[in-house]
C-alpha positions as CSV (number, residue, x, y, z in Angstrom):
1,X,4.0,-7.9,6.1
2,X,5.9,-11.2,6.1
3,X,9.7,-11.7,6.7
4,X,11.8,-14.1,4.9
5,X,10.5,-17.0,7.0
6,X,6.9,-16.0,6.5
7,X,6.4,-14.5,10.0
8,X,4.0,-11.6,9.9
9,X,4.3,-8.1,11.4
10,X,1.5,-5.5,11.5
11,X,2.2,-1.8,11.7
12,X,-0.2,1.1,12.3
13,X,0.3,4.8,12.8
14,X,0.0,5.8,16.4
15,X,-2.8,8.1,17.3
16,X,-0.5,10.5,19.1
17,X,2.5,10.0,16.9
18,X,4.9,7.1,16.4
19,X,4.2,3.5,15.3
20,X,2.3,0.7,16.8
21,X,3.6,-2.8,16.0
22,X,2.3,-6.3,16.5
23,X,4.5,-9.3,15.8
24,X,3.3,-12.9,15.0
25,X,4.6,-15.7,17.3
26,X,7.5,-17.7,16.1
27,X,5.8,-21.1,16.9
28,X,2.1,-20.3,17.1
29,X,0.8,-18.1,14.2
30,X,-2.5,-17.6,15.9
31,X,-0.7,-15.6,18.6
32,X,0.6,-12.1,18.3
33,X,2.6,-9.9,20.6
34,X,1.0,-7.2,22.6
35,X,1.0,-3.8,20.8
36,X,4.3,-1.9,21.1
37,X,4.4,1.8,20.7
38,X,7.6,2.7,18.9
39,X,9.3,5.9,17.8
40,X,6.9,8.1,19.8
41,X,6.9,11.7,18.4
42,X,4.0,14.1,18.6
43,X,5.1,15.7,15.3
44,X,4.6,12.5,13.3
45,X,1.5,12.4,11.1
46,X,-0.9,9.4,11.3
47,X,0.3,7.8,8.1
48,X,2.7,5.0,7.2
49,X,4.1,3.6,4.0
50,X,6.0,0.3,4.5
51,X,8.8,-0.8,2.1
52,X,10.5,-4.2,2.5
53,X,13.7,-5.2,0.7
54,X,14.8,-8.6,-0.5
55,X,17.2,-8.7,2.5
56,X,14.1,-8.6,4.8
57,X,14.9,-5.1,6.1
58,X,11.8,-2.9,6.5
59,X,11.6,0.9,6.2
60,X,8.6,2.8,7.5
61,X,8.0,6.2,5.8
62,X,5.9,9.0,7.1
63,X,6.0,12.8,7.6
64,X,6.9,15.0,10.6
65,X,5.7,18.6,11.3
66,X,8.6,21.0,11.9
67,X,6.9,23.1,14.6
68,X,3.4,23.4,15.8
69,X,0.2,24.0,13.9
70,X,-1.2,22.5,10.6
71,X,0.7,25.1,8.5
72,X,4.1,24.1,9.7
73,X,6.5,22.7,7.1
74,X,6.8,18.9,6.7
75,X,9.8,16.6,6.5
76,X,9.7,13.1,4.9
77,X,11.2,10.8,7.5
78,X,11.8,7.0,7.8
79,X,12.8,4.4,10.4
80,X,14.3,1.0,9.8
81,X,13.7,-2.5,11.2
82,X,16.5,-5.0,10.5
83,X,15.0,-8.0,12.3
84,X,11.5,-9.1,13.0
85,X,10.3,-8.0,16.4
86,X,13.5,-6.2,17.2
87,X,14.0,-2.5,18.1
88,X,13.9,0.0,15.2
89,X,16.2,2.9,14.4
90,X,15.2,6.4,15.2
91,X,13.5,8.7,12.6
92,X,15.8,9.9,9.8
93,X,14.9,12.9,7.6
94,X,15.3,12.9,3.9
95,X,14.0,16.5,3.7
96,X,11.3,18.0,1.5
97,X,11.6,18.7,-2.2
98,X,10.3,22.2,-1.7
99,X,13.3,23.1,0.5
100,X,12.9,26.4,2.4
101,X,9.6,27.4,0.8
102,X,7.6,27.0,4.0
103,X,4.1,27.3,2.5
104,X,4.8,24.7,-0.2
105,X,6.7,22.4,2.3
106,X,3.6,22.4,4.5
107,X,1.4,21.1,1.6
108,X,3.5,18.1,0.5
109,X,1.6,14.9,-0.2
110,X,2.1,11.7,1.8
111,X,5.2,9.6,0.7
112,X,4.8,6.2,-1.0
113,X,7.9,3.9,-0.8
114,X,8.8,0.6,-2.5
115,X,12.0,-1.4,-3.0
116,X,12.8,-2.7,-6.4
117,X,14.7,-5.9,-7.3
118,X,18.1,-4.2,-7.1
119,X,17.4,-3.2,-3.5
120,X,16.9,0.4,-4.5
121,X,14.4,2.3,-2.4
122,X,12.1,4.6,-4.3
123,X,10.1,7.3,-2.5
124,X,7.3,9.3,-4.3
125,X,5.5,12.4,-3.1
126,X,2.9,14.6,-4.6
127,X,4.1,18.2,-4.7
128,X,2.2,21.2,-3.4
129,X,1.5,22.2,-7.0
130,X,0.2,18.8,-8.0
131,X,3.4,17.4,-9.5
132,X,5.4,14.4,-8.3
133,X,8.9,14.2,-6.9
134,X,10.9,11.1,-6.3
135,X,14.1,10.3,-4.4
136,X,16.1,7.0,-4.4
137,X,18.4,5.3,-2.0
138,X,20.9,2.9,-3.6
139,X,21.8,-0.5,-2.1
140,X,24.8,1.0,-0.4
141,X,22.5,3.3,1.6
142,X,23.2,6.6,-0.2
143,X,20.3,8.9,-1.0
144,X,20.2,10.8,-4.4
145,X,18.6,14.1,-4.9
146,X,14.9,14.9,-5.3
147,X,13.9,14.8,-8.9
148,X,10.7,15.9,-10.6
149,X,8.5,13.7,-12.8
150,X,6.9,15.7,-15.6
151,X,3.2,15.6,-14.6
152,X,0.6,18.0,-13.3
153,X,-2.7,18.1,-11.3
154,X,-1.9,14.8,-9.6
155,X,-4.3,13.8,-6.8
156,X,-3.5,12.3,-3.4
157,X,-3.2,8.5,-3.4
158,X,-0.2,7.5,-5.6
159,X,0.1,3.7,-5.9
160,X,3.4,2.0,-6.5
161,X,3.7,-1.8,-7.0
162,X,6.8,-4.1,-7.4
163,X,6.6,-7.3,-9.4
164,X,8.3,-10.5,-8.2
165,X,11.0,-9.8,-10.8
166,X,11.6,-6.5,-8.9
167,X,10.2,-4.1,-11.5
168,X,8.4,-1.0,-10.2
169,X,5.1,0.3,-11.7
170,X,3.7,3.7,-10.6
171,X,0.0,4.7,-11.0
172,X,-0.8,8.4,-10.3
173,X,-4.4,9.5,-10.5
174,X,-4.8,13.1,-11.8
175,X,-7.7,15.5,-12.5
176,X,-8.0,14.5,-16.1
177,X,-6.6,11.0,-16.2
178,X,-3.9,8.7,-14.9
179,X,-0.1,8.9,-15.3
180,X,1.7,5.6,-15.4
181,X,5.5,5.3,-15.0
182,X,7.3,1.9,-15.1
183,X,10.7,0.3,-15.1
184,X,11.5,-1.9,-18.0
185,X,13.8,-3.9,-15.8
186,X,14.7,-3.9,-12.0
187,X,17.0,-1.1,-11.1
188,X,16.4,0.7,-14.4
189,X,15.0,4.2,-15.0
190,X,11.4,5.0,-14.6
191,X,9.9,5.5,-18.0
192,X,6.6,7.1,-18.8
193,X,3.8,5.0,-20.3
194,X,0.9,6.5,-22.3
195,X,-1.6,8.3,-20.0
196,X,-4.9,6.6,-19.1
197,X,-8.2,8.4,-19.7
198,X,-9.9,7.0,-16.6
199,X,-10.7,9.3,-13.6
200,X,-10.0,7.8,-10.2
201,X,-11.2,9.2,-6.9
202,X,-8.3,10.5,-4.8
203,X,-6.7,8.0,-2.3
204,X,-8.3,4.9,-3.8
205,X,-5.6,3.4,-6.0
206,X,-3.8,0.2,-5.3
207,X,-2.4,-2.7,-7.4
208,X,-1.3,-6.3,-7.3
209,X,0.8,-8.5,-9.6
210,X,-1.8,-10.7,-11.3
211,X,0.4,-12.6,-13.7
212,X,4.2,-13.0,-14.2
213,X,5.5,-9.4,-14.3
214,X,2.0,-8.0,-15.0
215,X,0.1,-5.7,-12.6
216,X,-3.6,-5.1,-12.3
217,X,-4.5,-1.7,-11.0
218,X,-7.6,-1.0,-8.9
219,X,-9.3,2.3,-8.1
220,X,-12.8,3.8,-7.4
221,X,-14.6,5.5,-10.3
222,X,-14.9,9.3,-9.8
223,X,-18.6,9.3,-10.5
224,X,-20.0,6.1,-9.2
225,X,-17.5,4.9,-6.6
226,X,-17.5,1.5,-8.2
227,X,-14.3,-0.5,-8.1
228,X,-12.4,-0.6,-11.4
229,X,-9.7,-3.0,-12.5
230,X,-7.3,-2.4,-15.4
231,X,-4.1,-3.9,-16.8
232,X,-1.8,-2.2,-19.2
233,X,-1.5,-4.1,-22.6
234,X,1.7,-5.9,-23.2
235,X,4.3,-5.0,-25.9
236,X,2.4,-4.6,-29.1
237,X,-0.9,-5.5,-27.4
238,X,-4.2,-3.9,-28.2
239,X,-6.0,-1.5,-25.8
240,X,-7.6,-3.2,-22.8
241,X,-11.0,-2.1,-21.5
242,X,-11.3,-1.5,-17.8
243,X,-13.5,-3.9,-15.8
244,X,-16.0,-2.7,-13.2
245,X,-16.6,-4.7,-10.1
246,X,-19.8,-3.9,-8.2
247,X,-19.0,-2.6,-4.7
248,X,-19.5,1.2,-4.6
249,X,-20.3,1.1,-0.8
250,X,-16.6,1.0,0.1
251,X,-14.1,3.8,0.9
252,X,-10.4,4.3,0.5
253,X,-7.9,2.0,-1.3
254,X,-8.4,-1.8,-1.6
255,X,-6.2,-4.3,0.1
256,X,-5.1,-6.9,-2.4
257,X,-3.6,-10.4,-2.4
258,X,-3.7,-13.7,-4.3
259,X,-4.3,-17.1,-2.8
260,X,-5.7,-20.5,-3.7
261,X,-9.4,-20.9,-3.2
262,X,-10.7,-24.4,-3.9
263,X,-7.5,-25.0,-5.8
264,X,-7.9,-22.0,-8.1
265,X,-5.6,-19.0,-8.2
266,X,-7.8,-16.1,-7.0
267,X,-7.4,-12.4,-6.4
268,X,-8.8,-11.3,-3.0
269,X,-10.0,-7.8,-2.4
270,X,-10.8,-6.2,1.0
271,X,-12.3,-2.8,1.6
272,X,-13.6,-0.7,4.4
273,X,-17.3,-0.1,4.0
274,X,-18.9,3.2,4.5
275,X,-20.6,1.7,7.6
276,X,-17.2,1.2,9.2
277,X,-16.9,-2.6,8.8
278,X,-14.6,-4.7,6.6
279,X,-15.8,-6.6,3.5
280,X,-14.0,-9.1,1.3
281,X,-14.5,-10.7,-2.2
282,X,-12.5,-13.0,-4.4
283,X,-12.6,-14.0,-8.1
284,X,-10.4,-16.1,-10.4
285,X,-7.3,-14.0,-11.1
286,X,-7.6,-11.8,-14.2
287,X,-11.2,-13.1,-14.8
288,X,-13.0,-9.9,-13.7
289,X,-15.8,-10.9,-16.0
290,X,-16.7,-13.7,-13.6
291,X,-18.0,-11.0,-11.2
292,X,-17.3,-10.4,-7.6
293,X,-19.7,-10.5,-4.6
294,X,-18.8,-8.7,-1.5
295,X,-19.3,-10.3,1.9
296,X,-19.4,-7.9,4.9
297,X,-17.5,-9.5,7.8
298,X,-19.2,-7.1,10.3
299,X,-15.7,-6.6,11.8
300,X,-15.0,-2.9,12.6
301,X,-12.3,-1.4,10.4
302,X,-10.7,2.0,10.8
303,X,-8.7,3.2,7.8
304,X,-7.6,0.7,5.2
305,X,-7.5,-3.1,5.9
306,X,-4.5,-5.3,5.0
307,X,-4.1,-8.7,3.4
308,X,-1.1,-11.1,3.4
309,X,-0.3,-14.8,3.2
310,X,1.0,-16.8,6.1
311,X,3.7,-19.5,6.3
312,X,1.1,-22.1,5.2
313,X,0.0,-20.0,2.2
314,X,-3.3,-19.1,3.9
315,X,-4.8,-15.7,3.4
316,X,-4.6,-13.4,6.5
317,X,-7.0,-10.5,6.9
318,X,-6.2,-7.7,9.3
319,X,-8.0,-4.5,10.4
320,X,-7.5,-1.8,13.0
321,X,-10.6,-1.4,15.3
322,X,-12.1,1.8,16.6
323,X,-10.0,1.6,19.8
324,X,-6.8,1.1,17.9
325,X,-6.5,-2.7,18.5
326,X,-5.5,-5.3,15.8
327,X,-8.1,-7.8,14.5
328,X,-6.9,-10.8,12.5
329,X,-8.6,-13.7,10.8
330,X,-7.3,-16.4,8.4
331,X,-8.5,-18.4,5.5
332,X,-10.2,-21.8,6.4
333,X,-8.9,-24.6,4.3
334,X,-11.4,-27.1,5.5
335,X,-14.4,-25.4,3.9
336,X,-15.2,-24.5,0.3
337,X,-15.0,-21.0,-1.0
338,X,-13.4,-18.0,0.7
339,X,-14.2,-19.0,4.2
340,X,-12.6,-17.2,7.2
341,X,-11.9,-18.3,10.8
342,X,-13.3,-16.4,13.8
343,X,-11.7,-13.0,14.4
344,X,-8.9,-12.8,17.0
345,X,-8.2,-9.4,18.6
346,X,-5.0,-8.1,20.1
């Protein structure tokens, strides 16, 4: 994730609790700090959602078990970083929407957090019964109450995306379709859009702004595992058919970014293969009909990969290896196509 100067930071959930952080060098982007274990806590689950505001502050959200054992209740917690590479605050709890119901509090879904254009932090969690709760923190730092969004049988893997204008769009896979909630303007209320009839595999949804204030959502088809791309029609627009991109050998959500490839605006996708390595593909943005051909980098990848753009506008690809180290490569601008440099490991 870049700061306001374009300096990158990588975060990963620690294997025994807490957060591991790597920070890009101020003067040499090919160099990163040694891994730092922060906020060590054996109750912290191995999961992170990273939310960055327009002020450059970063909030990391996860969950913490209150007591031992897998059936112990959960708290949603967050910690903040106010400057790149500097110490973080401790963990702060924002509770659990199920309150004192221990059984339901233990079955809460993982939080997903974003910051809209009004510097309002939005946190979304799947409830124990398959609904969705949300909680907001205003720009003054005050948290509101947990509120329920009217939906049911939601699956794990909620995706929330913020456009450059600061508008939030929420994509929630469910057993019989997809719920979409969106802001009409930054800082406004979340309003429900028509449900989508597609069925997405749990924990595979992600999205990227593919045109001004327009988001393309990606997921894996329930039956085939193929990657599917879809954009909501604009005001008064006709229905849009989803586009399938060959690549059913991957797992988990896609990492997404846009960058210039041979002078063309392209969308880049990265996925963890079932074999445990990382693969990438790219195609002209919003031209899914052009097709996408996956290239396996052979670099080991645990969990989901990450994509970003550096200070020079180059694509940066990152993965966590089987031993918990960070692997990074960058786009080569001296070659045609989506060429990458040799991997660096930290």
